[in-house]
LODO-320329 format. One record per residue (C-alpha): residue number from 1; residue in one letter; x, y, z. Coordinates in steps of 0.001 Angstrom, whole numbers, plus 500000, padded with zeros to 6 digits. Example, Ala and Ser with C-alpha at 12.3 -4.5 7.8 and 13.67 -1.06 7.14 Angstrom:
[1, a, [512300, 495500, 507800]];
[2, s, [513670, 498940, 507140]];
// end
This chain:
[1, m, [499979, 499978, 499973]];
[2, t, [501243, 503537, 499278]];
[3, a, [499910, 506854, 500401]];
[4, p, [501078, 510480, 499410]];
[5, r, [502671, 512465, 502281]];
[6, p, [502475, 516079, 502762]];
[7, d, [506037, 516613, 501989]];
[8, g, [505496, 515267, 498541]];
[9, g, [507015, 511714, 499212]];
[10, v, [505225, 508456, 499256]];
[11, a, [504822, 506194, 502291]];
[12, a, [504773, 502412, 501449]];
[13, r, [504078, 499359, 503756]];
[14, a, [504012, 495699, 503091]];
[15, v, [500697, 493913, 503459]];
[16, t, [500749, 490252, 503931]];
[17, l, [497415, 488452, 502818]];
[18, n, [496518, 485058, 504393]];
[19, s, [493873, 483987, 501853]];
[20, p, [493125, 480382, 500925]];
[21, p, [494936, 479018, 498247]];
[22, v, [493140, 479190, 494694]];
[23, v, [492805, 475972, 492982]];
[24, a, [491681, 475352, 489426]];
[25, y, [490612, 471913, 487856]];
[26, d, [493153, 470930, 485165]];
[27, p, [493702, 467081, 485102]];
[28, t, [496070, 467399, 482107]];
[29, s, [498543, 469375, 483961]];
[30, p, [501875, 467578, 484951]];
[31, v, [501639, 469308, 488376]];
[32, a, [497915, 468340, 489164]];
[33, n, [497180, 466301, 492252]];
[34, v, [495346, 462983, 492140]];
[35, r, [492104, 464714, 491726]];
[36, g, [492998, 466940, 488983]];
[37, y, [493409, 470214, 490837]];
[38, v, [496392, 472576, 490429]];
[39, d, [497252, 475465, 492845]];
[40, a, [496837, 478547, 490816]];
[41, p, [498544, 482094, 491519]];
[42, e, [496775, 484577, 493624]];
[43, i, [497866, 487406, 491277]];
[44, d, [496334, 489088, 488286]];
[45, p, [499027, 489076, 485857]];
[46, i, [497438, 491838, 483633]];
[47, s, [497230, 494230, 486641]];
[48, e, [500904, 493380, 487805]];
[49, v, [502395, 494018, 484491]];
[50, s, [500063, 497241, 484084]];
[51, n, [501407, 498471, 487554]];
[52, a, [505055, 497548, 486610]];
[53, l, [504724, 499579, 483413]];
[54, a, [503148, 502556, 485255]];
[55, a, [505805, 502505, 487829]];
[56, g, [508500, 502583, 485197]];
[57, r, [506912, 505394, 483462]];
[58, a, [506666, 507257, 486617]];
[59, f, [510315, 506673, 487516]];
[60, a, [511418, 507962, 483954]];
[61, f, [509346, 511073, 484388]];
[62, s, [510800, 511820, 487795]];
[63, a, [514261, 511409, 486348]];
[64, k, [513522, 513768, 483640]];
[65, v, [512210, 516269, 486215]];
[66, l, [515320, 516006, 488375]];
[67, n, [517423, 516454, 485273]];
[68, a, [515601, 519573, 484228]];
[69, a, [515907, 521026, 487766]];
[70, d, [519506, 520350, 487704]];
[71, k, [519973, 522111, 484382]];
[72, d, [518078, 525088, 485678]];
[73, e, [520100, 525236, 488925]];
[74, q, [523248, 525009, 486911]];
[75, t, [522198, 527886, 484580]];
[76, l, [521474, 530016, 487877]];
[77, l, [524826, 529180, 489135]];
[78, d, [526617, 530061, 485913]];
[79, l, [524857, 533526, 485888]];
[80, k, [526177, 534375, 489250]];
[81, t, [529835, 533738, 488200]];
// end
């Protein structure tokens, strides 16, 4: 979970979920048990990839902003000399 902070940062904390395992019926799977059930992941791959792409874009944007601020500061320092 993340939440914006008043100073402009982000606070994050880990959350552990204790939900029952998700099982799917697939008797043709090599990892199926004797009844034909397979333990399925408890994630949504589409949302995980989407979140990863959004985080990458946010990081790239933040890096561009920092570079622009650095150039502006360097220009100001050059004007003083």
